[in-house]
C-alpha positions in Angstrom: -119.5 110.9 -126.9 -117.6 112.9 -129.1 -121.0 114.9 -129.7 -120.3 115.3 -125.2 -117.0 116.3 -125.2 -117.1 119.0 -127.6 -120.4 119.9 -126.2 -118.1 120.8 -122.7 -114.9 121.3 -124.5 -117.1 124.1 -126.0 -118.3 125.1 -122.6 -114.5 125.0 -121.1 -113.7 127.1 -124.1 -117.3 129.9 -122.7 -116.5 129.2 -119.4 -112.9 131.0 -119.3 -113.3 133.7 -121.9 -116.5 134.7 -119.5 -113.7 134.8 -116.9 -111.4 136.6 -119.2 -114.6 139.4 -119.3 -114.9 140.0 -116.3 -111.8 140.7 -115.4 -111.4 142.4 -118.0 -114.2 144.6 -116.9 -113.2 145.4 -113.4 -109.8 146.6 -115.0 -111.8 148.9 -117.2 -114.7 150.2 -116.1 -113.5 153.2 -114.1 -115.9 156.5 -115.3 -119.3 155.5 -114.3 -120.1 154.3 -110.8 -123.1 152.8 -109.7 -125.2 155.5 -107.1 -125.3 154.8 -103.4 -127.9 152.6 -102.2 -129.3 155.5 -100.6 -130.0 157.6 -104.0 -133.3 157.8 -105.3 -132.8 158.0 -108.3 -130.7 155.6 -109.3 -127.6 155.4 -112.5 -124.4 155.6 -112.7 -122.1 159.5 -112.0 -118.7 160.3 -113.2 -115.8 159.5 -110.8 -113.0 161.6 -111.8 -114.2 164.6 -112.9 -110.7 166.2 -110.7 -111.4 170.0 -109.6 -108.6 171.2 -107.2 -109.9 173.2 -105.7 -113.7 175.4 -105.1 -111.8 178.4 -106.8 -111.2 175.5 -110.2 -114.5 174.4 -110.0 -116.1 177.8 -110.6 -114.0 178.4 -113.2 -114.9 175.7 -115.4 -118.5 175.7 -114.8 -118.6 180.1 -116.1 -115.9 179.0 -118.7 -119.3 176.0 -119.9 -121.8 178.6 -118.8 -120.0 181.2 -121.4 -119.8 179.1 -124.0 -122.6 178.1 -124.2 -122.9 182.4 -123.9 -121.1 182.4 -127.2 -122.0 179.4 -128.8 -126.1 181.2 -128.4 -125.4 184.8 -129.1 -121.9 184.9 -131.2 -119.0 185.9 -130.7 -118.6 189.7 -130.3 -115.3 190.6 -128.5 -116.5 194.5 -127.7 -120.2 193.5 -126.2 -119.4 194.7 -122.5 -122.4 193.5 -121.6 -121.7 190.1 -121.8 -118.2 190.3 -119.4 -116.7 187.5 -121.1 -112.4 188.2 -120.3 -110.2 185.7 -121.7 -113.0 183.8 -124.4 -110.1 181.5 -126.6 -108.5 180.1 -122.7 -112.5 179.7 -121.8 -113.4 177.4 -125.2 -109.9 175.6 -124.5 -111.0 175.2 -120.4 -113.9 174.1 -121.7 -112.6 171.3 -123.4 -110.5 169.7 -121.7 -112.6 169.7 -119.1 -114.8 168.1 -121.8 -111.6 165.9 -122.6 -111.4 164.4 -119.1 -114.8 162.9 -119.0 -113.5 160.8 -122.3 -114.1 157.4 -120.7 -110.7 155.7 -122.7 -110.9 152.7 -120.0 -114.0 151.4 -120.7 -113.4 152.2 -124.6 -110.1 149.4 -123.3 -113.0 146.9 -122.3 -115.0 147.5 -125.6 -112.5 146.2 -127.8 -111.1 143.7 -125.2 -114.4 142.5 -124.9 -115.5 142.6 -128.7 -112.1 140.2 -129.3 -113.4 137.9 -126.3 -117.3 137.4 -127.8 -116.8 137.5 -131.3 -113.1 135.5 -131.1 -114.0 132.3 -133.4 -110.8 130.8 -132.9 
């Protein structure tokens, strides 16, 4: 009898932990959104890389390309063929954009789920 009761209590604890895990997942998994059913290539897409307008998006894309060019060719302040103006600002813009892609909410979820799954009390 004791084994059945202990097993039942363990099941109840696991069920509670699973509910808490689902709640934490709903709360924190916000960065990656599943692709819609009509899309052929299944997976996830980034849902909040916000840009104010097309001009800002274009500038960010240009900055990414310029940083890649400078990374491959080396940074030369006097290279007029490259026509890269305000290189230091473009580096900063690319890093700022990249920083926005870090999934902090998902990291919080991973911490909570780890605690729930590894709690040995």
